[in-house]
N, C-alpha and C positions, 0 to 999 in steps of 0.2 A: 814022106807023102801023107801018112796018117796024121802027123802033127799039123801039117798044113791044112788038111781037111777039118780037123778039130778047130783050128784057129779061124777058118772061114765060117764054119757053123756058129761058133761063139760070137763072131762079129755080126753076123746076120741076126742072131737072137738078141743081141744087145741094141742094135739099131732099129729093129722091127717096131717096138712100141713108140719110138719117137716118130717114125714114119706114119704109123697108124694115127697118132694124134694130129700130125700135120694134115693127113688126108681127111680126118674127121672135120677139121676146121674149113676145108675147102670143098668137101663133098656137098653137092646141092641137095642130096637126099640121104642124110646119114642114119636113117632109121635102122638099117641093118647092123650098125655099129653100136646100137644102144640096147641095153636091157631095160626097156621102158617101165615094166611093172616094178622092178627093183628101185629105179630112180624115183618113181611116183611115191612109193612107200617111204623112201628116205626123206623126200621133200615134205610130205605130209607130216611125218614125225617131227621134223625141224620146225614147221610152222606151228603145230600144236604145242610143242614145248615152249616156243617163244611166247605165244599168246598166253599160256598158263603162267609163265614167269611174270608177265607184265599186266595182263588183263584179268587174271583169275580163270574161272571156268570158261570153256569154249562157248562161242555163240552159235546160233543156228546158221549163220552165214558162212561158217568155217568150211563146211563141206563144199559149198558152191565155189568159194574162193580157192580151195585146194584143187578142185577140178579144173578151174581156169588156169591156175599156175602150172599144173602138171600136164597140160596138153602136150602132145608130141612136138608141136611147133614151138611152144614156149621153152621146152627143155632144150631143143636144138639152139634156140637163140641164147639161152643162158650159158650153154657150153661155149658158144662162140664169143660171148661177152657183149652181145647186143641186146639182150632181153632186159626189160624193166619190170620189176615186180609191181603189182598194183599197190597203191598206197595203203598199207596196213597201219592201223593206229599206233602200233608199237615198233614199226620198222621204218627207219629213216632211209629214203631212197635218194635224197638230195646229195649235194657235194659233202664230202667229209670235211671236218674242221681242218684248216691248214691248206686246203686246196681251193683255188678260185673256180668259179663256175665254168670258165672256158676250158680249163684243164680237165675237170670232171666230165664235161660233155664229150671232149675228144677221147677220153679214156673209156667212155661207156661202150663203144663199139670196137674195142680191141681186147685181145685176150690178156695183155700185160703179164706175160709169163714171168713167174718168179723163180720156180724150180721144177724139175722133173727127176724122178728117180725110182728105182725098183724098191719095193718094200718086202717082197719075197720073190721066189723064182717065177711065180705066175701072177704077180700083182705089181702095178705100176701106178704112181701118183703124179698128177700134174697140178701144181699150185699156181693159180693166177691171182690177180688183184681181188677178184670177187668170188672165186670158186675154188674148191678142192675137188678135182676129178679123179675118181679111182677107176682104173682100167684093169680088167682081168683077162688072162689068156683063156679063151673058151674054144676048144678045138684048135683050129689053126689061125684064129683071128683074135685080136684084142678088142674087147667090148667095154663100153662105159657101164659100170655096174652101180656106181654111187656118185652123187653130186651133192656136195656140201656147200651151201650158200653162206658165205662168211658173214653177211649182214644179218642173217637169221641166227647164227650161232653165237655172235658176239653178245656180250652183256649189254643190256639197254643202258643208254646214258641218262643222266638226270633229266635232260631236256626232252627226251622221248617219253618220259613218264608224266610230264606236265599236261594238263588238259588243254 
């Protein structure tokens, strides 16, 4: 009996983050599943690092751009795979090389799940075509604590640096 209870609890624990991620994608108001301040800081660091690599010192528009990108609505859209970053001079938001425009447009609003797995007993990662979502067990729920945007973390291509 004790072994069966342990097996049941283990199965629930292993399935719970998968269900939390699925609910996050379908929840009309996922704000309670997001650690918004942590996500805002992470995205701001990514944008600043990318602009420093490609443009040099940050511009006065950076703060305004970060506020727009890190609004709660934009974060929710980015997690769902439907958000579009504003056109930054050093960030390509168009189709990737090797993809035609139709395929890129249809992929824009889908999560294109690549993999999901535990990184520790209380952390879970979801990799999609555009994002790396880190979820953490906080209390009895899984919350998104970090959002890495792949197009910001990738090294800029030669064409992105051309005027």
